[in-house]
Each structure stands twice: as structure tokens, then as C-alpha cells.
C-alpha positions in Angstrom: 8.8 150.5 128.5 7.8 147.6 130.2 11.0 146.8 132.4 9.9 150.2 134.0 7.0 148.1 135.5 8.9 146.0 137.3 12.1 147.5 138.3 11.4 151.4 137.5 14.4 153.8 136.4 17.2 150.8 137.9 16.5 148.7 135.0 17.1 150.8 132.2 19.7 153.3 133.2 23.6 152.5 133.6 24.8 155.6 135.3 22.6 156.1 138.0 25.4 158.8 139.4 24.6 161.0 136.6 21.7 162.9 135.2 20.2 160.3 133.2 18.6 160.4 129.5 15.9 157.3 130.3 14.1 160.0 133.0 11.8 161.6 130.6 10.5 157.7 129.3 9.4 157.1 133.0 7.6 160.6 133.3 5.9 159.9 130.0 4.9 156.6 131.7 4.3 157.5 134.9 1.9 160.7 133.7 -0.1 158.4 131.5 -0.5 156.5 134.8 -2.0 159.5 136.4 -3.9 160.9 134.1 -5.8 157.4 133.6 -6.4 157.5 137.4 -7.7 161.2 137.2 -10.0 159.9 134.2 -11.6 156.8 135.6 -12.0 159.2 138.9 -13.8 162.0 136.8 -15.8 159.7 134.9 -17.1 157.9 137.7 -17.3 161.0 140.0 -19.3 162.9 137.2 -22.2 160.7 137.6 -21.7 159.2 141.3 -20.1 162.1 143.3 -18.9 165.6 142.4 -15.9 165.5 145.4 -14.8 162.3 143.4 -15.0 164.1 140.2 -12.9 167.0 141.7 -10.6 164.6 142.9 -10.2 163.0 139.4 -9.5 166.7 137.7 -6.9 167.5 140.3 -5.6 163.2 139.4 -5.5 164.4 135.9 -3.3 168.2 136.5 -0.9 165.9 138.9 -0.4 163.3 135.5 -0.1 166.2 133.3 2.5 167.8 135.5 4.7 164.0 134.8 4.4 165.0 130.9 5.5 168.4 131.3 8.3 167.4 133.5 9.8 165.2 130.3 9.5 168.1 128.3 11.5 169.6 130.8 13.6 166.8 131.7 14.7 166.9 128.0 15.2 170.6 127.7 17.5 169.8 130.5 19.6 167.8 129.4 20.3 169.7 126.2 20.7 173.1 127.7 21.6 172.3 131.7 22.3 176.0 131.9 18.6 176.9 131.3 17.7 174.6 134.1 16.4 177.1 136.5 14.4 178.9 134.1 12.6 175.6 132.4 11.8 174.6 136.1 10.3 178.1 136.5 8.1 178.1 133.5 7.5 174.3 133.8 5.8 175.3 137.5 3.6 178.4 136.6 1.7 176.1 133.8 1.0 173.7 136.3 -0.4 176.8 138.7 -2.3 178.1 135.5 -3.9 174.3 134.8 -4.6 173.7 138.3 -6.5 177.5 139.1 -8.8 176.7 135.9 -9.6 173.2 136.9 -10.5 174.7 140.4 -12.7 177.5 139.2 -14.1 174.7 136.9 -15.1 172.7 139.8 -16.5 175.5 141.5 -18.7 176.2 138.8 -19.8 173.1 138.2 -20.8 172.5 141.9 -22.8 175.9 142.3 -24.4 175.1 139.2 -25.8 171.3 140.3 -26.4 173.2 143.7 -28.8 175.7 142.1 -30.2 173.4 140.1 -31.2 171.0 142.8 -30.1 167.7 140.7 -27.1 166.8 142.3 -27.1 163.0 143.6 -24.6 161.0 145.4 -23.9 157.3 144.4 -21.8 155.9 147.4 -20.7 152.1 145.3 -19.8 154.0 142.3 -17.9 156.2 144.5 -15.8 153.2 146.3 -15.6 151.6 143.0 -13.9 155.0 141.6 -11.9 155.3 144.6 -10.5 151.8 144.6 -9.5 152.2 141.0 -8.0 155.3 141.3 -5.7 153.9 144.0 -4.7 150.8 142.3 -3.2 152.7 139.7 -1.8 155.8 141.6 -0.1 152.9 143.6 1.8 151.0 140.0 2.7 155.1 139.9 4.3 156.0 143.2 6.3 152.4 142.7 7.7 153.2 139.6 8.9 156.7 140.7 10.3 155.5 143.8 12.1 152.9 142.3 13.5 155.4 140.3 14.1 157.7 143.2 16.2 155.2 145.3 18.2 154.5 142.3 18.9 157.8 141.2 18.1 160.8 143.5 16.4 164.1 141.6 14.6 166.6 143.4 12.3 167.3 140.4 11.3 163.4 140.6 10.7 164.3 144.5 7.9 166.6 143.9 6.3 163.6 141.4 6.4 161.5 144.2 4.7 163.7 146.5 2.2 164.2 143.8 1.8 160.2 143.2 1.4 160.0 147.1 -0.9 162.7 148.1 -3.6 161.5 145.1 -3.2 157.6 146.4 -3.9 158.7 149.6 -7.0 160.9 148.7 -8.7 157.4 146.0 -8.4 155.6 149.4 -10.1 158.6 151.7 -12.9 158.3 148.5 -12.9 154.9 148.2 -13.3 154.2 152.2 -16.2 157.0 152.2 -17.9 155.4 149.4 -18.0 151.8 150.9 -19.0 153.7 154.2 -21.8 155.5 152.6 -22.6 152.3 150.7 -23.4 150.4 154.3 -25.1 153.8 155.9 -27.8 153.7 152.5 -28.3 150.2 153.2 -29.2 150.6 156.8 -30.5 154.5 156.6 -32.4 154.6 153.3 -34.1 157.9 153.8 -34.7 161.0 151.3 -32.6 162.7 154.4 -29.6 160.6 154.5 -29.4 161.1 150.6 -30.0 165.1 150.8 -27.6 165.2 153.5 -25.0 163.2 151.8 -25.5 165.6 148.6 -24.5 168.5 150.2 -21.8 167.2 152.0 -20.5 166.5 149.0 -20.8 169.3 147.2 -19.6 170.9 150.0 -16.4 168.9 150.1 -15.8 169.5 146.3 -15.6 173.2 146.7 -13.1 172.9 149.4 -10.8 170.7 147.6 -11.3 173.4 145.0 -10.4 175.9 147.6 -7.3 173.4 148.5 -6.2 173.4 144.6 -6.2 177.4 144.4 -3.8 177.1 147.6 -1.5 174.5 146.0 -1.6 176.7 142.7 -0.5 179.8 144.4 2.0 177.8 145.8 3.5 176.2 142.9 3.4 179.6 141.1 5.6 181.1 144.2 7.9 178.2 144.0 7.4 176.7 147.4 5.9 173.2 145.6 8.8 172.5 142.9 12.2 171.7 143.9 15.6 172.4 142.2 16.9 169.4 139.9 19.2 166.9 141.4 18.8 168.4 145.2 18.1 165.2 146.6 14.7 163.8 147.0 12.1 165.6 149.1 8.9 164.5 149.5 7.2 167.7 150.5 3.6 167.9 150.3 1.0 168.4 147.5 
């Protein structure tokens, strides 16, 4: 397992030209990293930024996708003739998970908005974003190493997940840093209320985006056939 951290798929597979039985272990590892990054943002975001919380839930869903792909990969190795059916069923599970997550985020945002209790802590937003970006970067590195050695369409989708998660984490860290500087320079109730309102609005926007992705995944627009090559389509 530790070999994946250094060389990715190439370190443990002697036949990159064919479907490799070690791929599920890679997906388990990258899935664990994705979930870890999401949990970091989920926990930090719950107390500092609902938008970061939203992104954390999305990241947990993406990390869980890697686990699901590991299960699918094992079944494909045993039943190659069921490849398309397994991938379609897996896509539907992912779509349902994203839909439920998005609905919960909107419910949480509305609850906080009506209660008037929502506040944003910029420095925690920055820390949560940086933590998530570091973990997502490692996850992306491992998946790209494997993809360069043995191109795989399913893995291409996971690379797109990891890449989008890392970019969103970087954006969260950047926004958190900018808001921290703004809070120091403009320490007023108006500034805090404005930031809080924007945070709630962004969290709802992220949820709508998750609904959009879920619809595309359900229809098969964001998943790719196993072994069709590398395709970094947006997710």
C-alpha cells in the first residue's frame, strides 16, 4: 500500500497493458484520502463556513465514489461481461448520494438563515481549505501516476473528481485568506453580516451545482467506459 504513495500504480502492477487486479487497492487508498479531505472541511466548515461545509460534503461523496469504483473494479475483473451494467448501477448510486447531500445542505442553509445564527470565521475557512487542498493534491498525484501507466476511462473520471476537489479547496483557502485580511481591516458588523449572507448564498449555489452533476451522472454524462482511455471531463 505504501508503494502507492511513491510510485502509484506502476509500483505494484507488472502488466500495465491489461486490466490490473491491484487497481481496487488504489481506489480504496484514494477514496480514503478523498473522504479524509472532505471530513476535514466538513468539521471545520460546520463551525466556520457553510460553503466550506458544502464543499466538504461534496468531497466526501467524491471520495466515496473511489470506494464504489473499487467494488465495481473487483466485480468487473470477475465478470467482464457485466462491465457496462455495473458501471451504470454505480453511476446511479453516486447520483443519489450527491442528490441527498445537496438537499441536506440547502436544508441546513435555510435553517441557519431563518434562525439568524450563521457566522463565518475566515481564518478557519483558510485552514480548512489548505488542509483539503493538500490531501486532494496527494490523491490526484496517485491517480495520475496510475493513469500514466495504464490508461483507464473509469479512473479518468476519478481524476476529474480529485482535480475539481483540489481546485475548490484552493479557492476556499484563498477566499478565507482574503476575508481574514478584510476582517482585520474592516472590523464592522456590516462586514460580518455581508460575509455571512454571501456564504449562505454560495452554499446554496454549490448545492444546485451538485444537483446538476447528479443529473448528469444519472444519465451517464460524467462517467466513462472502463478502458476507453483517459478523459478528464469536468465534474
